[in-house]
Phi, psi and omega in degrees: 000318178294323178295321180294320178295318179296316179296319178292322178297317177295318176298317178295321179295318177300315179297319178297316180296320178294322179294321180293318180299314180298315178298317179297318179298316179294320180297315180292325174298313179296321178296317178295320178295319177299315179297317180296317179298312178301318180295315181296317181295320179296320181293316181297314179296320178294318178294319177295317180297315180298318182300310182293325177294321180290320179295316179297317179296325179295312180296319178294321179295318179293320180295318178295320181295319178294318179300309181299321178299318177293320180293321184271359182053041176221126186296334185248347187300317180299320179293322177294319180296312179296319176299318177297321177297319179292325176294321176299315177299322179296317179296314180296326178297315182288328183279313187252319191285337186299312181293321179297314180297317179300316181294317183295314180296319179298314181294312182295315183292323178292323175299313179296318183295312186277343176277337179271000000 
C-alpha cells in the first residue's frame, strides 16, 4: 500500500511538472508576443508622428521663407536664410547632439527593457 501511494505521488509529481513546464512555455510565448506587439505599435506611432511633424515643418519653413523674402524685398533671400538655419542645425546636431541623443536613447530603452 505504501508503494502504491509512493508510485501515485511520483506520477502526480510528473504530471504537475509537465503542467508547470507547459504553463511557463505558454507564458513566455505570450510575453514575447506582447513585447513584439508593443514594439510594432511604438514604431508605427513614431513613424506617423515623424511624418506629420516633417510635413508641418515643411509648410512652416516655406511660410517663413516667403515672409522673410517679402520683408527683405528679395525673392530668394528668405529661402537662403531658412536653408542656412537648417544647415546650422545640422552642424550643431553632429557636433553636440549625437552624444546627447545616444545617451537619452540608451537610458530610456534600458529602463523600459529592464523594468519589464
